[in-house]
C-alpha positions in Angstrom: -0.6 -1.2 7.9 0.1 -1.0 4.3 -0.1 -4.1 2.0 2.1 -3.8 -1.3 3.2 -5.7 -4.3 6.5 -6.9 -2.9 8.0 -7.6 -6.5 6.8 -4.3 -8.0 9.8 -1.8 -8.7 7.2 1.2 -8.2 5.6 -0.3 -4.9 8.9 -0.8 -3.5 10.2 2.6 -4.4 6.8 4.0 -3.0 7.1 2.0 0.4 10.9 3.5 0.6 9.5 7.0 0.4 6.6 6.4 2.9 9.5 5.3 5.2 11.5 8.0 4.6 8.9 10.6 5.3 7.1 8.6 8.0 7.5 11.1 11.1 5.6 8.8 13.4 7.3 5.6 12.5 4.4 3.5 13.2 3.2 2.2 9.8 3.9 -1.2 9.1 4.3 -3.1 5.9 3.7 -6.4 4.4 3.8 -7.9 0.8 0.7 -9.0 -0.7 1.8 -12.5 -1.0 2.7 -12.7 2.7 0.8 -15.0 4.7 -0.1 -11.8 7.0 -1.7 -10.2 4.1 -3.2 -13.4 3.0 -5.1 -13.6 6.5 -6.4 -9.9 5.9 -7.5 -10.8 2.4 -9.4 -14.0 3.9 -11.2 -11.5 6.3 -11.9 -9.3 3.5 -13.1 -11.4 0.4 -14.1 -8.4 -1.5 -10.5 -7.6 -2.1 -9.5 -11.2 -3.1 -8.7 -10.3 -6.9 -7.9 -6.6 -6.3 -4.6 -5.9 -7.9 -3.9 -3.0 -5.6 -2.0 -1.4 -2.6 -4.2 -2.2 0.5 -4.3 0.1 3.8 -5.7 -1.7 6.7 -7.1 0.3 9.7 -6.7 -1.3 13.1 -5.4 -4.6 11.4 -6.6 -7.9 13.5 -8.8 -5.8 15.7 -12.8 -5.9 15.4 -13.0 -2.5 13.7 -10.4 -3.5 10.9 -11.1 -1.7 7.7 -9.4 -1.8 4.3 -9.1 0.6 1.6 -7.8 -0.2 -1.8 -6.6 1.6 -4.9 -7.0 5.5 -5.0 -8.5 5.4 -1.4 -5.5 3.4 0.0 -3.1 5.9 -1.8 -5.0 8.8 -0.1 -5.0 7.3 3.1 -1.2 7.0 3.0 -1.2 10.6 2.2 -3.5 11.5 5.3 -1.0 9.2 7.4 2.2 11.0 6.2 0.7 14.7 6.9 2.7 17.6 6.4 2.8 18.7 2.6 1.9 15.3 1.4 -1.7 16.4 2.4 -1.6 18.7 -1.1 -2.4 15.4 -2.7 -5.5 15.1 -1.1 -6.8 17.6 -3.6 -7.1 14.7 -5.7 -10.5 14.0 -3.8 -12.4 16.5 -5.8 -12.2 14.1 -8.4 -14.9 11.1 -8.4 -13.5 8.1 -6.8 -14.6 6.1 -10.0 -12.2 8.0 -11.9 -9.4 8.0 -9.8 -9.7 4.2 -9.2 -9.8 3.8 -13.2 -6.7 6.1 -13.4 -5.1 3.9 -10.7 -5.9 0.6 -12.4 -4.4 1.9 -15.6 -1.3 2.7 -13.9 -1.3 -0.5 -12.3 -1.5 -2.5 -15.6 1.7 -0.9 -16.9 3.9 -0.5 -13.7 6.1 -3.7 -14.3 6.7 -2.6 -17.9 7.7 1.0 -16.6 9.4 0.5 -13.2 10.2 -3.2 -13.5 9.6 -6.4 -11.6 11.8 -8.1 -9.1 12.1 -12.0 -9.1 11.4 -11.8 -5.2 10.6 -9.3 -2.5 13.6 -7.5 -1.6 14.7 -7.5 1.7 14.0 -4.4 3.8 17.2 -2.3 5.0 18.3 -3.4 8.5 17.0 -0.2 10.2 13.5 -0.8 9.3 13.1 -4.7 8.9 11.0 -4.6 12.2 8.1 -2.7 10.4 7.9 -5.3 7.9 5.6 -8.5 8.7 6.4 -11.5 6.7 3.9 -13.9 8.2 
């Protein structure tokens, strides 16, 4: 499960990219402001104020785990596999540095990539992979 900022232009583009390269077709998505995402945040209060993509392993299960910021992005890379795994080289950098870089980018993402008034409706062929509530 990938939780993302549904009104962020960059985030929506990243989700479309993941959909295009997802060979397994099993990753699901939910906007951070959806009821589904709010329930996950309630179960993981430490991420309540995190302005980040969230990768959720085993959502709704006893072993549910969340990853945020750079770790979440690297979990997506792991999931996609193939040549995307080259991006895992970023792991040679300290996680704190990667997260600082992530946060800096997150702070300017609306100015650079724009912001939607509301979360765009996914394409017909992939709507079943998006959880609204």
